[in-house]
C-alpha positions as CSV (number, residue, x, y, z in Angstrom):
1,M,0.1,-0.1,0.2
2,S,1.4,3.4,-0.9
3,Y,0.3,6.8,0.1
4,G,-0.3,9.6,-2.1
5,E,1.2,13.3,-1.6
6,N,-0.6,16.1,-0.2
7,K,-2.0,17.8,-3.5
8,H,-1.7,21.2,-1.8
9,S,1.4,23.2,-2.2
10,P,3.1,24.2,0.9
11,V,2.4,27.4,2.4
12,P,5.0,30.1,2.4
13,E,6.6,30.8,6.0
14,V,5.0,34.1,7.1
15,P,7.6,36.7,8.5
16,K,7.5,37.3,12.2
17,K,6.5,40.9,13.0
18,R,9.0,42.6,15.3
19,S,7.8,45.9,16.7
20,F,10.2,48.5,17.9
21,P,8.1,51.5,17.0
22,L,10.1,54.2,18.9
23,S,13.6,53.2,17.7
24,A,12.1,53.0,14.0
25,A,10.3,56.1,14.2
26,A,13.5,58.2,15.5
27,V,15.8,56.6,13.3
28,N,13.5,57.2,10.1
29,L,12.7,60.8,11.2
30,S,16.2,61.7,11.9
31,G,17.5,60.5,8.7
32,G,14.9,62.3,6.7
33,L,15.6,65.6,8.8
34,I,19.4,65.7,8.0
35,F,18.9,64.8,4.4
36,G,16.1,67.6,4.0
37,Y,18.2,70.1,6.0
38,A,21.2,69.5,3.5
39,T,18.7,69.8,0.6
40,G,17.0,73.0,1.9
41,I,20.0,75.0,2.6
42,F,21.2,75.4,-1.2
43,A,18.4,78.1,-1.8
44,I,19.3,80.1,1.2
45,I,23.1,79.7,0.2
46,S,22.5,80.9,-3.4
47,Q,20.3,83.8,-2.4
48,W,22.8,85.1,0.1
49,Q,25.6,84.6,-2.5
50,T,23.5,87.0,-4.7
51,D,23.0,89.4,-1.9
52,L,26.8,89.5,-0.7
53,T,27.9,90.2,-4.4
54,T,25.3,93.0,-4.9
55,C,27.9,95.8,-3.7
56,D,24.8,98.3,-3.7
57,N,23.7,96.7,-0.6
58,F,26.6,98.2,1.6
59,L,26.7,101.8,2.9
60,A,29.3,101.6,5.1
61,K,32.7,100.9,5.1
62,S,32.7,97.9,7.5
63,A,30.1,96.3,5.5
64,C,31.7,96.8,2.1
65,D,35.1,95.3,3.5
66,G,33.0,92.4,4.9
67,A,31.7,91.6,1.5
68,E,35.0,92.1,-0.3
69,A,35.8,88.3,0.5
70,I,32.8,87.4,-1.4
71,G,31.8,89.8,-3.9
72,N,35.2,91.9,-4.4
73,C,33.3,95.1,-3.6
74,V,35.7,97.8,-3.3
75,W,35.3,100.9,-0.7
76,V,35.8,104.3,-2.4
77,P,36.0,107.2,0.0
78,A,33.8,110.0,-0.9
79,G,36.8,112.6,-0.2
80,T,34.4,115.4,-0.1
81,N,33.4,115.5,3.6
82,P,36.4,115.6,5.8
83,D,34.1,115.0,8.8
84,A,32.8,111.8,7.4
85,T,34.0,108.6,9.6
86,D,34.7,105.3,8.1
87,E,32.7,103.4,10.6
88,P,29.1,104.3,11.5
89,P,27.9,104.7,15.1
90,N,26.3,101.8,17.2
91,E,27.2,98.8,14.7
92,P,24.9,96.0,15.8
93,T,26.6,92.7,16.7
94,L,25.6,89.3,15.4
95,V,23.4,88.8,18.5
96,T,21.4,92.2,18.5
97,Q,21.2,91.7,14.6
98,L,19.3,88.1,14.9
99,S,17.3,89.5,17.9
100,D,16.0,92.8,16.3
101,V,15.4,90.8,12.9
102,W,13.1,88.3,14.8
103,V,11.3,91.1,16.8
104,N,10.5,92.8,13.4
105,K,9.4,89.9,11.8
106,A,7.3,88.7,14.8
107,F,5.6,91.9,15.2
108,D,5.4,92.9,11.5
109,L,7.3,96.1,12.1
110,P,9.4,97.7,9.1
111,D,12.8,96.1,9.3
112,G,15.4,98.7,9.9
113,K,12.9,101.2,11.8
114,A,12.6,99.2,15.2
115,K,15.5,101.4,16.5
116,A,15.6,104.9,16.7
117,G,18.1,106.5,14.5
118,E,18.8,103.3,12.3
119,Q,19.3,104.3,8.7
120,T,17.4,102.6,5.9
121,A,18.0,103.2,2.2
122,E,17.2,102.1,-1.3
123,P,19.9,99.8,-2.8
124,G,22.6,101.7,-4.5
125,A,22.4,104.7,-2.4
126,T,25.8,106.2,-1.1
127,S,26.6,107.4,2.3
128,A,28.6,110.5,3.3
129,A,31.7,108.3,3.8
130,G,31.7,106.9,0.5
131,E,30.5,104.3,-1.9
132,C,30.8,100.6,-2.2
133,R,31.8,99.8,-5.8
134,Y,31.7,96.6,-8.1
135,P,34.9,95.4,-9.5
136,G,36.1,97.3,-12.0
137,D,33.5,99.9,-11.4
138,A,31.0,97.8,-13.1
139,K,27.9,99.7,-12.2
140,R,29.1,102.7,-14.3
141,V,30.6,100.6,-17.1
142,C,27.5,98.1,-17.7
143,A,25.2,101.3,-18.0
144,T,27.0,102.2,-21.2
145,L,26.5,98.8,-22.8
146,M,23.3,99.0,-24.6
147,T,22.9,95.5,-26.5
148,T,22.6,91.9,-25.0
149,D,25.7,90.8,-26.8
150,T,28.0,93.5,-25.5
151,C,26.8,93.3,-22.1
152,S,27.5,89.7,-22.0
153,A,30.9,90.3,-22.9
154,G,31.6,92.7,-20.3
155,Q,34.4,95.2,-20.4
156,G,37.7,94.7,-18.5
157,E,37.2,93.7,-14.9
158,A,33.5,94.7,-14.9
159,K,31.1,91.6,-15.4
160,C,27.7,92.4,-16.7
161,A,24.5,90.7,-17.1
162,W,21.4,91.9,-19.2
163,N,18.1,92.7,-17.1
164,Y,15.3,91.2,-19.4
165,D,12.8,93.1,-17.2
166,E,14.4,96.3,-17.3
167,K,15.9,96.0,-20.5
168,K,19.3,97.4,-19.3
169,C,22.8,96.3,-18.7
170,E,23.6,95.7,-15.0
171,P,26.6,94.4,-12.9
172,E,26.5,90.5,-12.7
173,V,25.7,89.1,-9.4
174,G,25.4,85.7,-7.8
175,W,26.6,82.6,-9.2
176,S,26.0,82.1,-13.0
177,P,23.6,79.2,-14.1
178,I,26.4,77.1,-14.8
179,L,27.9,77.4,-11.2
180,A,24.5,77.3,-9.6
181,G,23.5,74.3,-11.2
182,L,27.0,72.8,-10.4
183,Y,26.7,73.6,-6.6
184,S,23.3,72.1,-6.5
185,S,24.3,68.8,-8.6
186,L,27.2,67.8,-6.8
187,F,25.3,67.3,-3.8
188,V,23.0,65.0,-5.6
189,V,26.0,63.3,-7.2
190,G,27.0,62.4,-3.8
191,C,23.5,61.2,-3.2
192,A,23.5,58.9,-6.2
193,L,26.9,57.5,-4.9
194,G,25.8,57.4,-1.4
195,G,23.3,54.5,-2.3
196,P,25.8,52.0,-3.5
197,L,28.1,53.0,-0.5
198,A,25.3,52.2,1.9
199,S,24.8,48.8,0.2
200,L,28.7,48.0,0.6
201,V,28.6,49.4,4.5
202,L,25.3,47.1,5.0
203,S,26.9,44.0,3.6
204,R,29.8,44.3,6.1
205,G,28.2,45.5,9.0
206,G,25.1,46.0,10.9
207,R,22.4,48.9,10.3
208,K,23.8,50.9,13.0
209,H,27.4,50.9,11.3
210,G,25.6,52.4,8.3
211,L,24.1,55.2,10.7
212,Y,27.4,56.0,12.1
213,V,29.0,56.5,8.8
214,I,26.2,58.9,7.8
215,I,26.8,60.9,10.8
216,A,30.7,61.1,10.3
217,L,30.2,62.3,6.8
218,G,27.6,64.7,7.5
219,L,30.0,66.5,10.2
220,I,32.8,66.5,7.9
221,S,30.9,68.2,5.1
222,Q,29.6,70.6,7.3
223,V,33.1,71.8,8.5
224,T,34.1,71.8,4.8
225,V,31.3,73.9,3.5
226,S,31.8,76.5,6.1
227,L,35.6,76.8,5.6
228,G,34.7,77.2,1.9
229,W,32.3,80.0,2.6
230,Q,34.6,81.7,5.2
231,F,37.5,81.9,2.7
232,N,35.1,82.2,-0.5
233,V,36.6,79.2,-2.2
234,Y,33.8,77.9,-4.5
235,A,35.8,74.3,-5.0
236,V,35.9,73.9,-1.3
237,Q,32.2,74.4,-1.0
238,V,31.2,72.1,-3.7
239,V,33.4,69.4,-2.3
240,G,31.6,69.7,1.1
241,R,28.3,69.5,-0.7
242,F,29.5,66.5,-2.7
243,I,30.3,64.9,0.8
244,A,26.8,66.0,2.2
245,G,25.4,64.3,-0.7
246,L,27.3,60.9,0.2
247,S,25.8,61.1,3.8
248,G,22.2,62.0,2.5
249,G,22.1,59.2,-0.1
250,M,23.2,56.7,2.4
251,A,20.3,58.1,4.9
252,C,17.7,57.5,2.1
253,V,18.9,53.8,2.0
254,V,19.7,52.9,5.7
255,S,16.9,54.7,7.8
256,P,14.1,53.3,5.8
257,I,15.5,49.8,6.0
258,Y,16.2,50.0,9.6
259,A,12.7,51.4,10.3
260,E,10.8,48.6,8.2
261,E,13.1,45.9,9.9
262,M,12.4,47.0,13.6
263,F,8.6,48.0,13.1
264,G,7.9,44.7,11.0
265,R,5.5,46.5,8.7
266,H,5.2,49.8,6.6
267,E,2.1,51.8,7.5
268,W,2.9,55.2,9.2
269,I,6.4,54.5,10.0
270,G,7.4,54.5,6.1
271,T,6.1,58.0,5.8
272,L,8.2,59.5,8.5
273,F,11.2,59.7,6.3
274,Q,9.6,62.2,4.2
275,L,8.2,64.0,7.0
276,G,11.7,64.5,8.5
277,C,12.8,65.5,5.1
278,T,10.2,68.3,4.7
279,T,10.8,69.6,8.4
280,G,14.5,69.6,7.5
281,I,13.8,71.7,4.3
282,V,11.8,74.2,6.1
283,L,14.2,74.9,9.1
284,P,16.8,76.8,6.7
285,A,13.9,78.3,4.9
286,L,12.8,79.7,8.1
287,M,16.3,80.9,9.1
288,G,16.5,82.6,5.6
289,F,13.0,84.3,6.2
290,I,14.0,85.7,9.5
291,L,17.3,86.8,8.3
292,D,16.0,88.1,5.0
293,P,17.9,91.4,4.6
294,Y,15.1,93.3,2.8
295,N,11.9,94.4,4.2
296,A,8.2,93.9,3.0
297,D,8.7,97.0,0.5
298,G,11.9,95.5,-0.9
299,V,14.2,97.9,1.0
300,N,17.7,96.8,1.8
301,S,17.9,97.5,5.8
302,K,20.2,95.1,7.1
303,F,23.3,95.4,5.0
304,D,23.7,99.2,5.4
305,H,25.5,99.0,8.5
306,G,27.5,95.8,8.4
307,A,25.0,93.1,9.1
308,H,26.9,89.9,9.6
309,T,25.2,87.8,6.9
310,Q,28.4,85.8,6.6
311,G,28.2,84.9,10.1
312,M,24.6,84.3,9.9
313,L,25.3,81.8,7.5
314,H,27.8,79.8,9.5
315,V,25.0,79.6,12.0
316,V,22.7,78.3,9.5
317,I,25.2,75.6,8.3
318,H,26.1,74.5,11.8
319,I,22.5,73.9,12.9
320,E,22.7,70.7,10.9
321,S,25.9,70.1,12.8
322,F,23.6,70.2,15.9
323,L,21.0,67.8,14.4
324,M,23.9,65.4,13.6
325,V,25.1,65.3,17.3
326,V,21.2,64.8,18.2
327,F,21.2,61.8,15.8
328,L,24.4,60.6,17.3
329,G,22.8,60.3,20.3
330,I,19.7,58.7,19.1
331,V,21.8,56.0,17.2
332,A,23.8,55.2,20.2
333,I,20.7,54.1,22.3
334,V,18.7,52.2,19.6
335,P,19.4,48.6,19.4
336,E,20.8,47.2,16.3
337,S,18.3,45.8,13.5
338,L,17.2,42.2,14.0
339,V,18.1,41.6,10.5
340,T,21.5,42.3,9.4
341,D,22.1,39.8,6.5
342,G,23.3,37.2,8.9
343,E,25.5,39.5,11.0
344,S,25.0,39.7,14.6
345,T,26.0,41.6,17.8
346,P,26.4,40.6,21.4
347,S,23.6,42.8,22.4
348,S,21.3,41.9,19.4
349,P,21.4,38.5,17.8
350,A,20.6,38.9,14.0
351,S,18.5,36.5,11.9
352,P,20.5,34.2,9.8
353,A,21.0,35.2,6.3
354,S,18.7,33.1,3.9
355,P,20.4,30.9,1.3
356,L,19.2,33.3,-1.5
357,T,20.9,36.3,0.6
358,Q,23.9,34.6,0.8
359,Q,24.1,33.4,-2.8
360,F,23.3,37.0,-3.8
361,A,26.0,38.3,-1.7
362,N,28.6,36.1,-3.1
363,A,27.4,36.7,-6.8
364,S,29.4,38.8,-9.3
365,I,28.3,42.5,-10.1
366,G,27.2,41.2,-13.4
367,S,25.2,38.4,-11.9
368,K,23.5,40.8,-9.4
369,L,22.6,43.2,-12.3
370,R,20.9,40.2,-14.2
371,Q,18.9,39.5,-11.3
372,M,17.7,42.9,-11.1
373,C,16.7,42.8,-14.8
374,P,13.0,42.6,-14.2
375,F,13.1,45.7,-11.8
376,F,14.7,48.2,-14.1
377,L,11.6,49.6,-15.7
378,P,9.7,49.9,-12.3
379,I,12.9,51.7,-11.0
380,I,13.0,54.0,-13.6
381,G,9.2,54.9,-13.4
382,I,9.1,55.7,-9.7
383,C,12.3,57.5,-10.0
384,G,11.1,59.5,-13.0
385,A,7.8,60.5,-11.3
386,Q,9.9,61.5,-8.2
387,Q,12.4,63.7,-9.7
388,L,11.8,64.5,-13.3
389,T,8.2,66.2,-12.6
390,G,10.3,69.1,-11.2
391,I,9.9,68.9,-7.3
392,N,13.5,69.4,-6.6
393,A,13.7,72.2,-9.2
394,I,10.9,73.9,-7.4
395,M,12.6,73.2,-4.0
396,N,16.5,74.5,-5.0
397,Y,15.0,77.5,-7.2
398,A,12.0,78.6,-5.3
399,P,13.3,82.0,-4.4
400,S,13.8,82.9,-8.1
401,I,10.6,81.2,-9.1
402,M,8.5,82.9,-6.6
403,S,10.0,86.2,-7.3
404,S,8.6,85.8,-10.8
405,A,5.4,85.9,-8.9
406,S,6.3,89.2,-7.4
407,L,7.2,87.8,-4.0
408,R,10.6,88.6,-2.3
409,P,13.0,85.6,-3.0
410,L,13.4,84.4,0.7
411,A,9.8,84.9,1.7
412,G,8.5,83.2,-1.3
413,N,11.0,80.4,-0.5
414,F,9.8,80.2,3.0
415,Y,6.1,80.2,2.0
416,V,6.6,77.3,-0.5
417,M,8.7,75.1,1.9
418,L,6.2,75.8,4.9
419,W,3.5,74.5,2.6
420,N,5.7,71.6,1.5
421,W,6.3,70.8,5.4
422,V,2.4,71.4,6.3
423,T,1.1,68.9,3.5
424,T,3.5,66.0,4.4
425,P,1.8,64.9,7.8
426,L,-1.4,64.4,5.9
427,A,-0.1,61.4,4.3
428,I,0.0,59.6,7.7
429,P,-3.8,59.2,8.3
430,L,-4.1,58.2,4.6
431,V,-1.6,55.6,4.5
432,R,-3.7,53.8,7.4
433,C,-6.8,53.9,4.8
434,F,-5.1,53.4,1.7
435,K,-2.2,51.1,0.3
436,P,1.1,53.0,-0.5
437,K,0.8,51.8,-4.1
438,A,-2.5,53.3,-4.4
439,M,-1.5,56.6,-3.0
440,Y,1.6,56.7,-5.0
441,Y,-0.3,56.1,-8.3
442,A,-2.9,58.6,-7.5
443,G,-0.1,61.0,-6.6
444,I,2.0,61.0,-9.7
445,V,-1.1,61.3,-11.9
446,S,-2.1,64.5,-10.0
447,V,1.3,65.9,-10.2
448,T,1.5,65.4,-13.9
449,I,-2.0,67.0,-14.6
450,V,-0.7,70.0,-12.5
451,C,2.4,70.4,-14.4
452,F,0.4,71.0,-17.7
453,L,-2.1,73.2,-15.9
454,A,0.8,75.5,-14.4
455,F,1.8,76.3,-18.0
456,I,-1.4,78.3,-18.5
457,P,-0.8,81.1,-15.9
458,S,2.9,81.0,-16.4
459,Y,3.1,81.6,-20.2
460,P,3.2,85.5,-20.6
461,G,0.0,86.7,-22.3
462,I,-2.3,83.7,-21.9
463,V,-3.8,85.3,-18.7
464,S,-3.9,88.9,-19.4
465,N,-4.2,90.4,-16.0
466,E,-0.6,90.3,-14.6
467,K,-1.5,90.0,-10.9
468,A,-4.0,87.3,-11.4
469,A,-1.4,85.3,-13.5
470,N,1.0,85.7,-10.6
471,W,-1.7,84.3,-8.2
472,L,-2.5,81.6,-10.3
473,S,1.1,80.7,-10.9
474,G,1.6,80.7,-7.2
475,A,-1.4,78.3,-6.7
476,A,-0.2,75.9,-9.2
477,I,3.1,75.5,-7.5
478,F,1.4,75.1,-4.0
479,L,-1.1,72.4,-5.6
480,F,1.9,70.7,-7.3
481,V,3.6,70.5,-4.0
482,A,0.4,69.3,-2.0
483,C,0.0,66.3,-4.6
484,F,3.6,65.4,-4.4
485,E,3.9,65.2,-0.5
486,I,0.6,63.6,0.0
487,G,1.1,60.9,-2.5
488,V,4.5,60.7,-4.2
489,G,7.0,61.8,-1.7
490,P,6.1,59.7,1.5
491,N,5.4,56.3,-0.6
492,F,8.6,56.3,-2.8
493,F,10.7,55.5,0.1
494,I,8.2,52.5,0.9
495,L,8.2,51.4,-2.7
496,A,12.0,51.8,-3.1
497,Q,12.4,48.7,-0.6
498,D,9.1,46.8,-0.8
499,M,9.3,46.2,-4.3
500,F,12.1,43.9,-4.1
501,P,12.3,40.5,-2.7
502,K,14.1,40.3,0.8
503,H,17.4,38.9,-0.8
504,L,17.5,42.0,-3.0
505,Q,16.4,44.5,-0.8
506,N,19.8,46.2,0.1
507,F,21.2,46.2,-3.7
508,G,17.8,47.2,-5.1
509,T,17.0,50.0,-2.7
510,S,20.6,51.3,-3.2
511,L,20.3,51.0,-6.8
512,T,17.0,52.8,-6.8
513,I,18.4,55.7,-4.8
514,A,21.4,55.9,-7.0
515,V,19.0,56.2,-10.1
516,V,16.6,58.9,-8.5
517,M,19.8,60.8,-7.4
518,T,21.2,60.8,-11.1
519,F,17.7,62.1,-12.3
520,N,17.9,64.6,-9.5
521,V,21.5,65.6,-10.8
522,I,19.9,66.1,-14.4
523,I,16.8,68.2,-13.2
524,N,19.1,70.5,-10.8
525,F,21.9,71.0,-13.6
526,I,19.6,71.2,-16.5
527,F,16.6,73.2,-14.8
528,P,18.3,76.8,-14.9
529,V,19.8,76.3,-18.4
530,M,16.8,74.7,-19.7
531,R,14.7,77.7,-18.2
532,K,17.0,80.3,-20.0
533,G,17.3,78.1,-23.4
534,L,13.5,78.0,-23.5
535,S,13.0,81.8,-23.1
536,G,13.1,82.6,-26.6
537,S,14.9,85.1,-28.6
538,E,13.8,88.0,-26.1
539,N,15.2,85.6,-23.2
540,N,11.9,86.2,-21.4
541,M,12.6,84.0,-18.3
542,D,8.8,83.8,-17.6
543,K,8.3,82.0,-20.9
544,G,11.2,79.6,-20.2
545,Q,9.7,78.7,-17.0
546,A,6.2,77.9,-18.4
547,F,7.7,75.8,-21.1
548,S,9.8,73.9,-18.3
549,F,6.5,72.9,-16.8
550,L,5.4,71.3,-19.9
551,V,8.8,69.4,-20.0
552,F,8.0,68.4,-16.5
553,G,4.4,67.1,-17.4
554,A,5.6,65.3,-20.5
555,A,8.1,63.4,-18.1
556,G,5.5,62.7,-15.7
557,A,3.3,61.2,-18.3
558,L,5.6,58.8,-19.2
559,S,6.8,57.8,-15.8
560,V,3.0,57.1,-15.1
561,L,2.9,54.7,-18.2
562,C,6.0,53.0,-17.1
563,V,4.9,52.6,-13.5
564,F,1.4,51.4,-14.2
565,L,2.5,48.7,-16.8
566,T,5.6,47.3,-15.2
567,M,5.3,47.5,-11.2
568,P,5.6,44.1,-9.8
569,K,3.6,42.8,-6.7
570,L,5.1,44.4,-3.6
571,R,6.9,42.1,-1.0
572,S,4.4,43.4,1.7
573,E,1.5,42.2,-0.7
574,Q,3.0,38.7,-0.9
575,D,3.3,38.6,2.7
576,A,-0.2,39.4,3.5
577,E,-1.4,36.9,0.7
578,A,0.8,34.3,2.6
579,A,-0.5,35.4,6.0
580,A,-4.1,35.0,4.9
581,A,-3.5,31.6,3.1
582,A,-1.9,30.3,6.4
583,Q,-5.0,31.2,8.2
584,E,-7.4,29.5,5.9
585,P,-8.4,25.9,7.3
586,Q,-6.6,23.3,5.3
587,P,-8.4,20.0,4.0
588,E,-7.3,16.8,5.4
589,D,-4.6,14.9,3.6
590,V,-6.2,12.7,1.0
591,V,-5.1,8.8,1.4
592,T,-5.1,6.6,-1.8
593,I,-4.9,2.9,-1.2
594,E,-3.8,1.0,-4.2
595,P,-6.0,-2.2,-4.9
596,M,-4.1,-5.4,-4.2
597,N,-3.3,-7.6,-6.9
598,H,-4.6,-11.1,-6.5
599,A,-2.6,-14.0,-8.2
């Protein structure tokens, strides 16, 4: 007699849930916070670079001399007033400057008029002591150049740029589009390389080792950027930004993986990385708004008596150093992840690595990439929706974009970042009701539609009323940010790890972060150039910005098709199906008795 086999296929083993919500939440939130702060500070640095190279801002010798290190401004004594003094009375210190600005903002007082006797002046005014001039006396020289070609060429030491709104030649201030794009892009290049670096670190140690490397790289980057800013060495600054990118790219991989493993499932924990990211972005925007050197009427009131703008930026830079130290304290007290690819620690034994994980870890890079082939198109789809729809272009160039809508650059930047931060927590209750994949799909469709809609008020002449066009353009940007932060942003970091089987998670997530940051490099470097290139023969930047929205919309549409057609079943969905199958009552085994043969 023989017995037949059970006809039912074996039920997959259901992963055992582990729940360390406080550790998971703290690490995921902190990782997003330091990544977001490093991202958001670019807009402030770029705008202050413009302010400090605008020599018209400085009405006292001390202020002009302070700006000489950045803008090469030169103080020229008036020579006609022997009673004039080089230094103004009662020059404010950094501490009093910070407190005065905060009081003015908090109580809506006109900046520069809170203290009796404080001078305010229109940019370009001169004091009795002299004038702060551009290198090569560019203000006088540029005013004599009447065409765009002669203006762009400059004259001698004088560097000029054509003002397309005023139709005149003015001294060049701030970074050129190429230098600004390079400064922004090298951070993202670092992020792209930080993903593979995270995979290497995670394969050789626990998750906490990766977190310590993130903190060390972050602290090194802040010191480097600060030194580059202090001595006005552009190359040192961009090296620091590159190192910051390595730290941020690793954070995008390690923090979400640690959170998922310590919490045992995604849900609201997965959205905390994006919440931390938007919180980090809004903090430097808030500092820039508080320390904005211009009052509500656009009048410069902080530079005229030597405001310590360079010192203020050091403060803004090293706020992230403080955040890194706090993150270090958190990492020191949280336990090691329960899953470390077979690695274990004395305090927290790890789950043994599965045979598939061991086999993949020992495979060649070519073999690993071949196993990743089914995931290449989904990776391109979610990364394209994440970056090529233009979210980081808006984040990094918000001051110039919002100034087109008649807002002061740093004020407009703060309003966008604040809205960016406010909308992100809305994803937390929604993710309890809807699956992350469904929210992501709805989000990428919404942002694509908004990109096309934003073209209408942004293109000059479609909306005849200029004020209405500015309001509609601003509303389109705010709607875009809301759709992105509720649907796309938080759920990207969930999909970036959940779309891969467990043995491919480290490598797959790192590869996804590398791809998304590569797209980020493209959009950050190309946007200012594309905006100028699409501006037409008259170099109308508003027209270039409008056409940029069409490009973003087209990229979003392609990403939507790619994601819808190629996205695989998520690992969490497979685990849920396995759990449901395990709970179903199984029929009894069927016994088959062979008939006896009679002679």
